[in-house]
C-alpha positions as CSV (number, residue, x, y, z in Angstrom):
1,M,16.5,51.2,34.2
2,D,14.0,48.3,33.8
3,Y,14.9,46.5,37.0
4,S,13.3,46.2,40.4
5,V,15.5,46.4,43.4
6,D,14.2,42.9,44.2
7,D,16.0,41.7,41.1
8,L,19.4,42.5,42.5
9,R,21.3,40.0,44.5
10,L,24.9,41.3,44.9
11,L,27.5,39.3,46.8
12,V,30.8,40.5,48.2
13,L,33.6,38.3,47.0
14,N,36.6,40.3,48.1
15,V,37.1,43.6,50.0
16,G,40.2,45.2,51.4
17,Y,42.7,48.0,51.4
18,A,45.8,47.9,49.2
19,V,49.0,49.8,49.3
20,H,51.2,49.6,46.1
21,N,54.5,51.0,45.1
22,S,54.8,50.6,41.3
23,D,53.6,47.0,41.7
24,W,49.9,47.2,40.5
25,N,50.6,46.2,36.9
26,W,48.5,43.4,35.4
27,K,47.7,42.9,31.7
28,D,44.5,41.8,30.0
29,V,42.4,41.2,33.1
30,S,38.8,40.1,32.5
31,S,36.7,38.7,35.3
32,P,33.1,37.4,36.0
33,F,32.8,39.9,38.8
34,T,32.7,43.7,39.0
35,R,35.5,45.7,40.6
36,L,34.8,48.9,42.6
37,Y,37.6,51.1,43.8
38,Y,37.9,54.1,46.2
39,V,41.3,55.7,45.8
40,T,42.8,57.4,48.9
41,D,46.4,58.3,47.8
42,G,48.7,58.3,44.9
43,H,47.9,57.7,41.2
44,A,47.4,54.8,38.9
45,Q,45.8,54.1,35.5
46,I,43.5,51.5,33.9
47,R,43.6,50.9,30.1
48,M,40.4,49.7,28.6
49,E,39.1,49.5,25.0
50,D,38.2,53.2,25.0
51,G,41.6,54.4,26.2
52,V,43.6,55.0,29.3
53,H,41.8,56.3,32.4
54,D,43.5,58.0,35.4
55,L,42.7,57.0,39.0
56,Y,42.9,59.9,41.5
57,P,42.3,60.2,45.3
58,G,38.8,61.0,46.4
59,K,37.0,59.3,43.5
60,L,35.0,56.1,43.0
61,Y,35.8,53.9,40.0
62,I,34.0,50.8,38.6
63,V,35.2,48.1,36.2
64,P,32.2,46.0,35.3
65,S,32.4,42.2,34.9
66,F,33.9,40.8,31.7
67,T,35.6,44.1,30.9
68,R,39.1,43.5,29.6
69,H,41.6,45.9,31.1
70,T,45.2,46.5,32.1
71,N,46.4,48.1,35.3
72,I,49.2,50.6,35.2
73,C,51.1,51.8,38.3
74,N,54.4,53.6,38.2
75,E,54.3,55.2,41.7
76,H,52.7,55.0,45.1
77,F,49.1,54.1,45.1
78,E,46.5,53.3,47.8
79,H,42.9,52.2,47.4
80,Y,40.0,50.3,48.8
81,Y,38.7,47.5,46.5
82,I,35.4,45.5,46.4
83,H,34.8,42.6,44.1
84,I,31.0,42.2,43.5
85,Y,29.3,39.1,42.0
86,E,25.7,38.8,41.0
87,D,24.1,35.8,42.6
88,V,23.1,33.0,40.3
89,Q,19.5,33.6,41.5
90,S,19.6,37.2,40.5
91,K,17.1,38.2,37.8
92,S,19.3,41.0,36.7
93,K,22.7,41.1,35.0
94,I,23.2,44.8,35.3
95,F,27.0,44.7,35.1
96,E,26.8,42.8,31.8
97,E,23.9,44.6,30.3
98,Y,24.5,48.3,31.2
99,E,27.2,50.8,30.5
100,F,28.5,52.5,33.7
101,P,30.4,55.7,34.1
102,F,34.0,54.8,35.0
103,E,34.4,57.6,37.6
104,V,32.0,59.2,40.0
105,A,32.3,61.4,43.0
106,P,31.6,59.7,46.4
107,H,29.1,61.0,48.9
108,E,30.1,62.2,52.3
109,G,30.8,59.2,54.5
110,D,31.5,56.7,51.7
111,S,35.0,56.2,53.0
112,K,33.6,55.0,56.3
113,L,31.3,52.6,54.4
114,F,34.4,51.0,52.8
115,Q,36.1,50.8,56.2
116,R,33.0,49.1,57.7
117,L,32.8,46.6,54.9
118,C,36.4,45.6,55.5
119,E,35.5,45.1,59.2
120,L,32.5,42.9,58.3
121,N,34.6,40.8,55.9
122,P,38.0,40.2,57.4
123,K,38.5,37.0,55.3
124,G,37.7,39.0,52.1
125,R,41.1,40.6,51.8
126,L,43.2,39.4,48.9
127,Q,46.4,37.6,49.9
128,Q,48.0,38.6,46.6
129,S,47.2,41.4,44.2
130,N,48.0,39.3,41.1
131,P,44.6,38.5,39.5
132,K,45.9,35.1,38.5
133,S,46.0,34.1,42.2
134,Y,42.3,34.8,42.8
135,D,40.6,35.3,39.4
136,N,39.7,31.7,38.7
137,H,36.6,29.6,39.0
138,S,37.6,27.5,42.0
139,T,38.5,30.7,44.0
140,L,35.3,32.3,42.9
141,I,33.3,29.3,44.2
142,E,35.2,29.4,47.5
143,N,34.6,33.1,48.0
144,I,30.9,32.6,47.3
145,R,30.8,29.8,49.9
146,I,32.6,31.9,52.5
147,N,30.2,34.7,51.9
148,K,27.2,32.5,52.6
149,T,28.6,31.0,55.8
150,R,29.0,34.4,57.6
151,E,26.7,35.6,60.3
152,F,23.3,36.6,58.9
153,Q,23.5,40.2,60.3
154,D,26.9,40.7,58.7
155,I,25.6,39.5,55.3
156,V,22.7,41.9,55.5
157,E,24.8,44.9,56.5
158,S,27.5,44.0,53.9
159,R,24.9,43.8,51.1
160,G,23.3,47.1,52.2
161,I,26.7,48.8,51.9
162,V,27.4,47.3,48.5
163,Y,24.0,48.5,47.3
164,I,24.7,52.0,48.5
165,L,28.1,52.2,46.9
166,T,26.8,50.7,43.6
167,S,24.0,53.2,43.6
168,R,26.5,56.0,43.1
169,F,27.0,54.7,39.5
170,L,23.4,53.8,38.6
171,E,22.1,57.3,37.9
172,A,24.3,57.6,34.8
173,A,24.1,53.9,33.8
174,R,22.7,53.2,30.4
175,P,21.8,50.0,28.5
176,K,24.5,48.8,26.3
177,S,23.6,49.8,22.8
178,S,25.6,47.0,21.1
179,S,28.4,44.6,21.2
180,K,30.7,44.0,18.2
181,D,27.7,42.5,16.6
182,E,24.2,43.4,17.8
183,R,22.8,40.0,16.7
184,I,25.3,38.1,18.9
185,R,24.6,40.4,21.8
186,I,20.9,39.6,21.6
187,A,21.8,35.9,21.5
188,L,24.0,36.1,24.5
189,N,21.4,38.0,26.5
190,Y,18.8,35.4,25.5
191,I,21.1,32.6,26.8
192,R,21.8,34.3,30.1
193,K,18.1,34.9,30.7
194,N,17.0,31.4,29.7
195,I,19.8,29.4,31.2
196,G,17.2,27.3,33.0
197,N,15.6,26.1,29.7
198,K,16.7,23.9,26.9
199,I,18.2,26.3,24.4
200,M,18.3,25.3,20.8
201,V,20.8,26.8,18.4
202,K,18.2,26.9,15.7
203,E,16.0,29.1,17.9
204,L,19.0,31.5,18.4
205,A,19.7,31.6,14.7
206,D,16.1,32.2,13.8
207,S,15.9,35.1,16.3
208,T,18.8,36.8,14.5
209,S,17.4,36.1,11.0
210,L,20.6,34.2,10.1
211,S,21.0,30.8,8.7
212,M,22.3,28.2,11.2
213,E,25.7,28.0,9.4
214,H,26.1,31.8,9.3
215,F,25.0,32.2,12.9
216,I,27.4,29.5,14.2
217,R,30.3,31.0,12.3
218,L,29.5,34.5,13.6
219,F,29.0,33.4,17.1
220,K,32.3,31.6,17.3
221,K,34.1,34.6,15.7
222,E,32.6,36.9,18.4
223,T,33.0,34.6,21.5
224,G,35.7,32.1,20.6
225,E,33.2,29.2,21.2
226,T,30.4,27.6,19.3
227,P,26.9,28.3,20.6
228,N,26.6,24.8,22.1
229,M,30.0,25.1,23.8
230,Y,29.1,28.5,25.2
231,I,25.7,27.3,26.5
232,T,27.2,24.2,28.1
233,R,29.9,26.1,29.8
234,V,27.5,28.7,31.2
235,K,25.2,25.9,32.5
236,M,28.1,23.9,34.0
237,E,29.6,26.9,35.7
238,R,26.2,27.7,37.2
239,A,25.9,24.0,38.3
240,M,29.3,24.3,40.1
241,V,28.1,27.4,42.0
242,L,24.8,25.7,43.0
243,L,26.6,22.5,44.0
244,A,29.0,24.4,46.2
245,T,26.7,26.9,47.7
246,S,23.3,25.3,48.1
247,N,21.9,22.0,49.5
248,A,19.5,21.4,46.6
249,N,19.7,17.8,45.4
250,I,21.5,17.1,42.2
251,K,18.4,16.2,40.2
252,S,16.8,19.5,41.2
253,I,19.9,21.4,40.0
254,A,19.9,19.5,36.7
255,L,16.2,20.4,36.2
256,T,16.9,24.0,37.2
257,L,19.4,24.2,34.3
258,G,17.1,22.6,31.8
259,Y,18.4,19.0,32.0
260,D,15.5,16.5,32.5
261,D,17.9,13.5,31.9
262,L,20.0,13.2,35.1
263,S,22.4,10.8,33.5
264,Y,23.1,13.1,30.6
265,F,23.6,16.0,33.0
266,T,26.0,13.9,35.1
267,R,28.1,12.9,32.1
268,T,28.2,16.5,30.8
269,F,29.3,17.8,34.2
270,K,32.0,15.2,34.5
271,R,33.4,16.0,31.1
272,F,33.5,19.7,32.0
273,S,34.8,19.5,35.6
274,G,36.6,16.2,35.7
275,V,34.5,14.8,38.5
276,S,30.9,13.8,39.0
277,P,28.4,16.3,40.5
278,Q,28.3,14.4,43.8
279,R,32.1,14.3,44.0
280,Y,32.3,18.0,43.3
281,R,29.8,18.7,46.0
282,D,31.7,16.5,48.5
283,Q,34.8,18.5,47.7
284,H,33.4,22.0,47.9
285,F,30.1,22.2,49.9
286,T,30.1,23.4,53.5
287,P,26.7,23.8,55.2
288,A,25.9,27.3,56.4
289,G,26.6,27.9,60.1
């Protein structure tokens, strides 16, 4: 794996223990965060593109970010859950760029790590299990904010536990060989890694050896958005996170995202979010401590 541990910046968004009785049934879930489960009792299933997978007690399971899946539960089912998000400052995007084994065996003592993580993050428990109640951008922003306002020693210990549990899956992780179209996968990776720069569609098209027209059509077919729409959305979502979780001034945030014209950045942000960057910060930012 071509990453340094210094590249990883994993945040705990949600953590808790759930008890279900035939009520863990959610269709077509896809999130910007990774789900990690430790099953303690009962049985459930998760349907993904490669088929239906069983969840059994005593096993660890992972559903990487942006993996479309359906939960199926027809009986009693209990499990720990952790939702993990890669910090915007993270140099890695391992959950997007690598294939992970769906199931692995835990190490001795892993159940106690889950218990401890719940103790360290009492506000991380989901109030509802329906993804629609928490799987949205505003809730994601709020969870990131809460994460960063906890006691420093709790953040350090929580992150250490998440690293340990994630490491159980890393030994068998492999780079994704392709998406539906390898050329678009390359373009998406380029956008993610260069989100702080001005990204020209022509450069993306040239890198795939396609004409501009062909590249734009193929990109929209694969992602549902034009390249410019996708680039803008990714940049604006990153701006929302930075505005809500950092005290960097707005001009610095704009420059960080490749906008050297503050007025243009402000207009773009307002079209995307409905409010100005300053208004958004006033509504969402809470200083640490």
